[in-house]
C-alpha positions in Angstrom: -61.8 16.0 -23.7 -59.8 12.8 -24.1 -56.7 14.8 -25.1 -57.1 17.0 -22.0 -57.2 14.0 -19.7 -54.2 12.5 -21.5 -52.2 15.7 -21.0 -53.2 15.8 -17.4 -52.0 12.2 -16.8 -48.7 13.0 -18.5 -48.2 16.1 -16.3 -49.0 14.0 -13.2 -46.6 11.3 -14.3 -43.9 13.8 -15.0 -44.4 15.5 -11.6 -44.4 12.2 -9.8 -41.1 11.2 -11.7 -39.5 14.5 -10.8 -40.5 14.1 -7.1 -39.1 10.6 -7.1 -35.8 11.7 -8.6 -35.5 14.5 -6.1 -36.1 12.1 -3.3 -33.5 9.7 -4.7 -31.0 12.6 -5.0 -31.6 13.6 -1.4 -31.2 10.1 -0.1 -28.0 9.5 -2.2 -26.5 12.7 -0.9 -27.3 11.7 2.7 -25.6 8.3 2.2 -22.6 9.9 0.6 -22.0 12.3 3.4 -22.5 9.5 5.9 -20.0 7.3 4.1 -17.4 10.0 3.9 -17.9 10.8 7.6 -17.5 7.2 8.6 -14.5 6.5 6.3 -12.1 9.4 6.6 -8.7 9.3 4.8 -6.4 6.6 6.2 -3.2 7.8 4.6 -1.5 10.9 3.5 -1.9 13.3 0.5 0.5 14.4 -2.1 -0.1 17.0 -4.8 1.1 16.0 -8.3 0.5 18.1 -11.4 -2.5 19.8 -9.7 -4.0 16.5 -8.6 -4.4 15.6 -4.9 -3.6 11.9 -4.4 -4.3 9.8 -1.4 -1.7 7.2 -0.5 -0.5 5.0 2.3 2.7 3.1 2.8 3.9 0.4 5.2 7.0 -1.7 5.7 10.6 -1.4 4.8 12.7 -3.0 2.0 12.5 -3.0 -1.7 9.7 -0.7 -2.9 6.5 -2.2 -4.2 3.6 -0.2 -5.6 0.1 -1.6 -6.1 -2.5 0.0 -8.4 -6.1 -1.1 -7.5 -8.8 -1.9 -10.0 -11.8 -0.1 -11.4 -14.6 1.1 -9.1 -12.5 0.4 -6.0 -9.8 2.0 -3.9 -6.7 1.0 -2.1 -8.7 -0.1 1.0 -9.6 -3.2 -1.0 -5.9 -4.2 -1.1 -5.6 -3.6 2.6 -8.7 -5.7 3.4 -7.4 -8.6 1.3 -4.4 -9.0 3.6 -1.9 -8.5 0.8 -0.5 -5.3 2.1 0.1 -6.6 5.6 1.8 -9.8 4.3 4.0 -7.9 1.9 5.0 -5.2 4.4 7.1 -7.8 6.2 9.6 -7.7 3.4 8.9 -4.6 1.3 8.1 -0.9 1.4 4.5 -1.2 0.2 2.8 1.8 -1.4 -0.9 2.0 -2.2 -2.3 4.9 -4.1 -6.0 5.7 -4.7 -6.1 6.3 -8.5 -7.6 9.5 -9.8 -11.4 9.7 -8.9 -11.3 6.7 -6.5 -11.2 6.7 -2.7 -10.0 10.1 -1.6 -8.0 11.1 -4.7 -9.1 13.8 -7.0 -9.9 13.4 -10.7 -9.9 16.8 -12.3 -12.1 17.2 -15.4 -9.5 19.2 -17.3 -8.0 16.0 -18.9 -9.0 12.5 -20.1 -7.8 10.0 -17.5 -6.4 7.3 -19.8 -4.0 4.7 -18.6 -1.2 6.7 -20.1 -2.2 9.9 -18.3 -2.5 8.0 -15.0 0.9 6.3 -15.5 2.5 9.7 -16.0 0.8 11.0 -12.8 1.9 7.9 -10.8 5.5 8.2 -12.1 5.7 11.7 -10.8 4.1 10.8 -7.5 6.6 8.0 -7.0 9.4 10.4 -7.8 8.2 12.7 -5.1 8.0 9.8 -2.7 11.6 8.9 -3.6 10.7 5.5 -4.9 13.3 3.9 -7.2 13.1 0.7 -9.2 9.9 -0.6 -7.7 8.1 -3.9 -8.3 4.8 -2.7 -9.8 1.6 -4.7 -9.1 -1.6 -3.9 -11.0 -5.1 -5.4 -10.4 -7.9 -5.3 -13.0 -7.9 -1.8 -14.6 -4.7 -1.1 -12.6 -3.0 -3.5 -14.9 -3.3 -1.0 -17.7 -1.7 1.7 -15.6 1.1 -0.7 -14.6 1.7 -1.6 -18.2 1.8 2.0 -19.4 4.3 2.8 -16.7 6.5 -0.1 -17.6 6.4 0.7 -21.3 7.1 4.4 -20.9 10.0 3.8 -18.5 11.2 0.2 -18.7 14.5 0.9 -16.8 12.5 2.3 -13.9 10.2 -0.7 -13.2 12.1 -3.6 -11.7 9.3 -6.2 -12.4 5.6 -6.5 -13.0 2.9 -8.5 -11.3 -0.4 -8.3 -13.3 -3.5 -9.7 -11.6 -6.8 -10.3 -13.3 -6.0 -8.2 -16.3 -8.0 -7.8 -19.5 -5.5 -8.3 -22.3 -7.5 -9.0 -25.4 -10.5 -7.0 -26.7 -13.8 -8.9 -26.9 -17.5 -7.9 -27.5 -18.8 -7.0 -24.0 -22.5 -6.0 -23.5 -21.7 -5.3 -19.8 -19.2 -2.7 -20.9 -21.8 -0.8 -22.9 -24.3 -0.9 -20.0 -21.8 0.1 -17.3 -20.4 3.0 -19.3 -23.8 4.9 -19.2 -23.0 7.0 -16.0 -20.2 8.7 -17.9 -22.5 10.1 -20.6 -22.8 13.9 -20.2 -26.1 15.2 -18.9 -28.0 11.9 -18.7 -25.1 10.3 -16.8 -25.0 13.3 -14.5 -28.7 12.7 -13.7 -28.6 9.0 -13.1 -25.3 9.1 -11.1 -26.9 11.4 -8.5 -30.3 9.6 -8.4 -31.1 6.1 -9.4 -27.7 4.6 -10.4 -26.3 4.4 -6.8 -29.5 2.9 -5.6 -29.7 0.2 -8.3 -26.0 -0.5 -7.9 -26.5 -1.0 -4.2 -29.3 -3.5 -4.8 -27.2 -5.6 -7.2 -23.9 -5.1 -5.3 -24.1 -8.4 -3.4 -24.6 -10.3 -6.8 -21.7 -8.4 -8.4 -19.5 -9.2 -5.4 -20.3 -12.9 -5.5 -19.6 -12.9 -9.2 -16.2 -11.2 -8.8 -15.1 -13.6 -6.1 -16.7 -16.7 -7.5 -16.4 -19.6 -7.4 -14.7 -18.8 -4.1 -16.8 -17.3 -1.4 -16.5 -13.6 -0.6 -13.6 -13.1 1.8 -14.3 -12.2 5.4 -12.0 -9.2 5.2 -14.0 -7.7 2.3 -17.4 -8.0 4.0 -16.8 -4.7 5.8 -15.8 -2.8 2.6 -17.5 0.7 2.7 -19.9 0.1 -0.3 -21.3 3.6 -0.3 -17.8 5.1 -0.8 -17.7 3.2 -4.1 -21.2 4.3 -5.0 -20.6 8.1 -4.7 -21.6 9.9 -7.9 -18.0 11.1 -8.6 -16.6 7.6 -8.2 -19.3 6.1 -10.4 -18.4 8.6 -13.1 -14.7 7.6 -12.9 -15.6 3.9 -12.9 -17.9 4.3 -15.9 -15.3 6.3 -17.8 -12.7 3.6 -17.3 -15.2 0.9 -18.3 -15.8 2.8 -21.6 -12.0 2.9 -22.2 -11.4 -0.8 -21.3 -11.8 -2.4 -24.7 -9.8 0.2 -26.7 -7.1 0.2 -24.1 -6.8 -3.6 -24.2 -6.6 -3.4 -28.0 -3.7 -0.9 -27.8 -1.7 -2.5 -25.0 -2.2 -6.2 -25.7 0.1 -6.3 -28.8 2.8 -4.5 -26.9 3.6 -7.2 -24.4 6.5 -8.3 -26.5 8.2 -5.0 -25.8 8.4 -5.7 -22.1 11.9 -6.6 -21.0 11.5 -6.8 -17.2 10.2 -10.0 -15.5 6.5 -10.3 -15.7 4.1 -12.5 -13.7 0.5 -12.8 -14.7 -2.1 -13.9 -12.1 -5.7 -14.9 -12.7 -8.4 -16.9 -11.0 -9.3 -20.1 -12.7 -12.9 -19.1 -12.4 -12.6 -15.5 -13.5 -15.8 -14.6 -15.2 -15.2 -10.8 -15.3 -11.9 -10.1 -17.1 -11.6 -13.5 -18.9 -8.0 -13.3 -17.7 -7.0 -16.9 -18.3 -6.0 -15.9 -21.8 -2.4 -16.2 -20.7 -1.0 -15.9 -24.2 -0.2 -12.3 -23.4 2.5 -13.4 -21.1 4.3 -15.9 -23.4 7.6 -14.2 -23.5 11.1 -14.5 -21.8 11.3 -13.9 -18.1 7.5 -14.3 -17.7 5.4 -16.6 -15.6 1.7 -17.4 -15.1 -0.1 -18.2 -11.9 -3.7 -19.5 -11.8 -5.4 -19.3 -8.4 -7.5 -22.4 -8.2 -11.1 -21.8 -7.1 -10.7 -18.0 -7.3 -12.4 -15.4 -9.5 -11.4 -11.9 -10.6 -10.3 -10.9 -7.2 -7.5 -13.5 -7.2 -5.0 -11.0 -5.8 -5.9 -11.9 -2.3 -6.7 -15.6 -2.9 -5.5 -18.1 -0.3 -6.4 -21.1 -2.4 -4.0 -23.4 -4.3 -2.1 -21.6 -7.0 -1.0 -23.4 -10.1 1.6 -21.9 -12.2 4.1 -22.1 -15.0 7.4 -20.4 -15.6 9.9 -21.4 -18.2 8.0 -24.6 -18.9 7.8 -25.8 -15.3 4.6 -26.2 -13.3 4.0 -26.1 -9.6 1.6 -25.8 -6.7 1.5 -23.9 -3.5 -1.0 -24.4 -0.7 -2.3 -21.9 1.9 -0.6 -18.8 0.6 -1.8 -15.4 -0.7 -1.1 -15.5 -4.4 0.4 -12.0 -4.8 3.0 -12.3 -2.0 4.1 -15.6 -3.5 4.4 -14.3 -7.0 6.1 -11.1 -6.0 8.9 -13.2 -4.5 9.2 -14.9 -7.9 9.3 -11.6 -9.8 11.9 -10.2 -7.5 14.1 -13.3 -7.9 13.7 -13.1 -11.7 14.6 -9.4 -11.7 17.8 -10.2 -9.9 18.7 -12.8 -12.5 17.7 -10.7 -15.4 
């Protein structure tokens, strides 16, 4: 009799769990459709090697390409004010990397940094971009590095913001890679993972900006676009590749021959990017944004830096536009 009651309770619990998961899936799908309806593509599309990429460009002048970080899309760069500031002097091109924003991420290949760099190189060729300054933020640093290593004569200079250059044990990487696991990951991405992510999103946002406050421009960022199941899968896959990619690319900094500027927030608690030893090479410089976190690319705080042994400060500037000017000057001298 007891075993019968126990089995009955188990069936009830399983049924309740199934109903709850189904309700979560319906709600997530409704939020996804709403987010995509409220946030249509802002730019244009280009087909590259069977992949439809979403991009936007603004301004005239020397070409400058920015690769956004993991879990994000190029709208983050727009909201930071970096694109508008740079467009006064450059032809600025932002591309949603595969699986993010409105760009596709076909499942017929593994989207390593090398694979993405090849795709971006072909996209830039189609857009008639020659000798660009290449800016990478967070995971976009890996793509920028792969592009520069594969075609060093093509890249004029590099600006690398909040990169992860040295592999370290990371429990958060293990936890955040779960949505990429087949079957189990498919289930959680369409049910509980977007909801849990939405609950902790304000905390993660404060952590990424901290110790600086969350910027006003970012407060309107379309969160549910970043929490769509397909984008969560892309983000989890890139999180899983983060440590091995850093282990592969970190030792190759010495091979770079173009000018390189590294940017990091002094309070970066995400990428531990103040390990500036990676940039200790000729024609390199380091910039630390005082009071900024891992989203230092749009920081307006003081920036402390060193280049060729010198040190300096700038007040009231966006860090990336300032350092891009430095990298362009270096490329002309190199």
